[in-house]
Each structure stands twice: as C-alpha cells, then as structure tokens.
N, C-alpha and C positions, 0 to 999 in steps of 0.2 A: 596429511600424508607425510610419511617419513621419506623425504627425497633421497637421503643418502642410502637408505635400505633399498629403495627401488633402483638406484644407480648400480649398486653392487649386484642385484639380481639381473639387471639388464646386461651388464658386462660379463657375468658368468655365462649367460646364454649366448651373447653376441660379442665376444671379445674384440672382433675386428672393428666394432663401432668406435673404439677409442682412436684408432688410427685415421679416422676421417677428419680429426682435428689437426693432424700433423701435416706440415708441408713436405716432409721427407719420411714417409712411413717405411717400415722394414720391407724387404723384398718378399718375404714369405709371411704375409699377414694372416692368411687363413690357418696356419698351423699354431698360432699363439693360443695359450690357455690362460684364463684368469683364475688365480688361485689365492688361497691364504697359505702362508708358509710360516713355519716355526723356526726360531733361532734359539739355540740353547746356550746357557752360561753367559749372561742371564737368560732365563726363559721368557720369550714374548712372541706374539703372533703379529705378522704383517698381513693385513687383509687384502690390499689392492696391488697384486703383483701379476704382471703379464709375462708368462714364461715362453721363451721361443721354442719352436719345434726342434726335435733332436737333430734334424739334418740341416738346420739353418747355418749359414755362413756369411757374415759373422753371427755369432750368437749374442743378441742384444736383449737384455732384460729391462722391462719398464716397471718402475714403481709409480703407482698412481694414488692420489688422495682426492676424495670428494668432500669438500669442506663446506658444510651448511650451517655452522654455528661458530661463534667467536672462540678462538683458541690462540692465545698469545705465545704458547709454547709449540705450536704446530711444527715449525721448521726445525726446532731443536729435535723433536721426536722423529720427524720424517727422515731427516738426513742421518741421524744416529742409527735408526733401524736399518735403513738401506745400506749404509756403509758397513755396519757390523755384519749384516747378512753376506755382503760381498767378501768381507774379511774371513768369515767362516767357510765360504765356498769359493776359494780363490781361482779355481781352474774350470769352473762350470761355464763362465761367460767371458766374452771378449770385450763387451762394453755395456754401459747402462745409461738409462735416461730417467729423469724424474718429471712427472706431470701432476700439476695441482689444478683442480677445477673448482671455482667458486661461483655461486650464483651472481655475486657482485663484488666489486673491488673493496667495498666497505668491510668485508669479513676478513680481509688479509691482515695478519699481525702488523701492529704499528711499527715495531722496530725490526727491520730486516738487515741492519748493518752487519751483524756478526756473520751472516750467511751470504753476503753480497757477492763473493767470488763465484758461488754456485748459482745463485739466483740470476746473476747477470750473464751467465754463460749459456751457450746453446745446448748444454747438457740438460738444463732444466727449463721447462716451459710452464707458464701460468696462463690459465684461461678464465675469463669472466663472462659467464653466459649472457648477461644482459648487454654486453658490448660487442657481440658477434654479429650484429645487424639483424635486419628483418628476416622472417622465415623464408621468404621467396628469394633472398639474396645469398643463401648458403646451401650447401648440399643437404640431403635428407638426414644424414647422420647428425650433423650439427643442429639442424632444426628440431630433431627428436629430443636432444638434450635440453634445448631451450624450452621445449614444451613443459618440462618439469617445473619451471619457475613462472609460467604464465599465470596471471591473475584469473580467478574463476570466471570473471565477467568476459574474459577474452579467450579462455582456453577452448571452448567449444568451437568457435569460429576458426581459431588457429589449427585445431585438430582436423577439422573438415578440410581446410585449405591444404594441410600437409598430406592428408590421405589422397586428395586429388593430384597433388604434386607427385607423390610416390607412384600412383597408377599410370601417370603420363610420361614420366621421365626415367632415364637410366639411373639406377641407384647404386651402380658400381659394385662394391664388394658385399653390399647388404642386399639380401633377398627382399622383394616387395612384401611378401606375406609376413616376414619377420618384423619389418618395420611397422606394418599396420597392427600386428599383434601387440607390439610395445605401446603404440599410440592408444589403443583401446584400454590397455592395462592402466596407463597413466590417467586416462579419463575416468575409468571406473573408481580408482582410488581417490582422485581429486574430488569427485562428486559422490562420496561415500553415502551421503544422505539421500541420494536419489535411487529409485528402483532401476533395474536393468532396462526395463521398457522405456523409462524416461531418458536414460543415457542413449539408448538406441535411437530414439526420436531426435535427440539433440545432435547426434553425429550423422544421422541419416544412413546408418548401417545396421547390420544384424550382428550382435556381439556373441562371441562364444567364450566360454571359460578358458582364459589363457593359462599357459603353464606358469608364467610368472605370478599371475594372480593367485593361482592355487598354492604356490609355494609361500607367498607372503601371508595368505590366510592361515596356512598350516603353522607357520612360524608364530603368528598371533595366537593361535590356539595353544601352542606349546608354551609360550610365555605366560598365558593366562593360567594354564595348569600348574606351571612351576610356582607362580605367585600363590595359588590356592594351597599347594602342598607346603610351601614355606610357612604359611599361617596355621594350617590345620595339623600337620604332623606333630610338631612339638606338643601341642595341647593334648592330642590323643595318646602320645607316649607317656606324658605325665599322668594321664588317667589310667595307665596300666595296660594299655593295649600293646600287643606285639607288632613288629613290622609287618608280618604276614597278615595279621588281622586288619591292620589299617589298609593295606593294599587291597584286600578283598572288599572291605567296606567302601572304599573310595573308587573301586574298579580301575585301579592303575597297577602298573608293574611293581613288583617288590623292589627292584633296583631304584626306581624313581623315589620311593619312600625312603630308602637308605640314603640316597643323595641328599634329600631334604633334611634328614636327621643329622647327617654329617655337616651340612652347611650351617645348621642351627648351632651345632656344638662348636664349630670353628668361630662363628660370630660371637658366641658366648665367651670364648677365650679372649677374643680381641677386646671385648668390653671390660 
C-alpha cells in the first residue's frame, strides 16, 4: 500500500483531519482546502498545502509533508518551496505553519542543524505516528492516521476497535461516516490479496466501494496505461503507423499517444 498516496487522498477529501493533530487549530477549520499549488520561476509543484477560506481572519496557510521514505534533503526542499511560494504571494496570507508527518522518527533526516531555527520553533511541528500512543488514548482523527502504519497482524483488530470507538464517541469536526469510509479504504488496500467478502468478515461490517478507493484504483489504471503507451507507441511509430492509427488500434485518445511520443522524443534527447 502506498501510504503517502492514501494520505494525500484522505486529506483531499477530509482536510480538517490534519487539524486534529494540532493543539491550536485555526478557528475556521471547515473552510480549508487541501491543494497542490504551482510556483513559477523556477516552476515546481507543492502537493501538500492547506489553503484557508476566503473569509478567514487571520489567513494562515499550512504546508504539510507526509514522509514515508528516507530523504536527507527533505527539509531543504520543504522550506525552500514553502518560503518561495510565500515570496511569490506576499499579500495572500497573514501567517504560515509547517507540518511534517513521519511513520517513525527513524525516517527523519540525520542532519537538522541547518534548519534548527525553524524546526525548533512553534511555527513547525513534526509528528511521529508510532509515538502518538495507543488508538484508544487519542482522538479518532489521530487514530485514523495511525491505522496506516499498523502491521497486518494487528490492523483488523485495530480497525474494528476504531470503528466501535467512532460509533460510540463524539468525533468532533469529522463526521462518523467519513471516518468509517477511510477506515474501510485503508483495510481494503492493506489486504489487497483478500476478497471483499474476506475483508468484510474480518472487520464485521459490510463494505461499499469508497470514493477514495475508486480514485486510487483509477490512478492505478492511468499509471498502467501510461506505462503501456510509453513502451508501445515508439515501437509502432517506428513501424510506420500514424498517431491516429495507433490511437485507434490501442483504443486510447489521440492526445495520449501524442504525449507518449513526445515523452519518448524528450528522453531520447536526454540520452
């Protein structure tokens, strides 16, 4: 299971989930949007950004990173992108916060000295999911994030426990149905080798196809199609087929074939 992909999908649908981690969330939590934003000159995209509602006062933007693999340059990139975006948009926001979520402390970069003034300030918070305590000791939002790192041997029991907790307790800014929707999505992807019926029996619930699951599956299909086109299109072009003929033969859009041909041409130049 690609945990970081699931995190992004979860926060796209439930942006208020992030603020269950914070001791001092913004006043207008419900109006925040989780977006990818582009910064020009140089061009790059920041994926994890929580944008405040238009009527927020003050307007606080949150930059979030979900780091599930080693990256010694993480903080260099994270702070450079955030501060450059603020430089390019100096009048949009009154303040900013940085949030970095790790499954465990072992994935944090070894050398943090150069960024110590930011990392040690209240403006930046780091969370280690395996250090947040047992599921029944935290709110439902935190427990939900912890579920993504649960070992398969424990996930079913923890998921069932969390579902019962959600049904019985006040979940605050998160709707009960939304939380259960995410729990089932995590379980389905964690146990991808099991049938839907087996997962239903394991969690003692009836599963429905969740929106997040549908989106992730669609992304998987798109990635698979792109890989297929990257291999097939150059071969068929060399064989003398036109872009239109290839699109008809492979039953894809002409534009998709053109993109694959352009990507192959660019990679050839790089070589």
